[in-house]
C-alpha positions in Angstrom: 4.4 19.8 -4.1 7.7 17.9 -4.2 10.9 20.0 -4.0 12.7 17.9 -6.5 10.6 18.3 -9.6 8.3 21.1 -8.4 5.3 18.9 -9.3 2.1 18.4 -7.4 1.5 14.9 -6.2 -1.4 13.1 -4.5 -0.8 11.3 -1.2 -3.1 8.6 0.2 -2.7 7.5 3.8 -4.4 4.3 4.6 -4.7 2.1 7.7 -5.6 -1.5 7.0 -5.2 -5.1 8.3 -2.6 -7.5 7.0 -5.4 -9.3 5.1 -6.6 -6.1 3.5 -3.0 -5.2 2.5 -2.9 -8.1 0.1 -5.9 -6.7 -1.8 -4.7 -3.2 -1.5 -1.4 -4.1 -3.2 -3.2 -5.7 -6.1 -5.3 -2.5 -6.6 -2.2 -0.3 -6.5 -0.4 -2.5 -9.1 -3.5 -2.3 -11.4 -4.0 1.4 -10.9 -0.5 2.9 -10.8 2.5 0.8 -11.5 4.8 3.7 -10.5 3.2 4.3 -7.1 5.5 4.8 -4.2 4.3 2.7 -1.3 5.5 2.3 2.3 4.2 -0.3 4.7 4.6 0.0 8.5 3.6 -2.0 11.5 1.5 -0.1 14.0 1.3 -0.9 17.6 -1.8 1.2 18.4 -4.7 2.8 16.5 -7.3 5.0 18.2 -10.5 6.4 16.8 -13.7 5.7 15.1 -13.9 2.2 13.5 -11.3 0.6 15.8 -12.0 -1.4 18.9 -10.2 -0.4 22.1 -8.1 -3.3 23.6 -8.6 -3.9 27.3 -5.3 -4.4 29.0 
């Protein structure tokens, strides 16, 4: 719930590649033109589905 309007909102947290981001942006524009989106560079991701880099 946001404190400004006391309205429930949905939050989607997504990790994707730069290539996937292009498609993801297109989907967001078609689905919700008022969506609030932030994009951040990530230096490390751990967990299922991601390959560990050997250093």
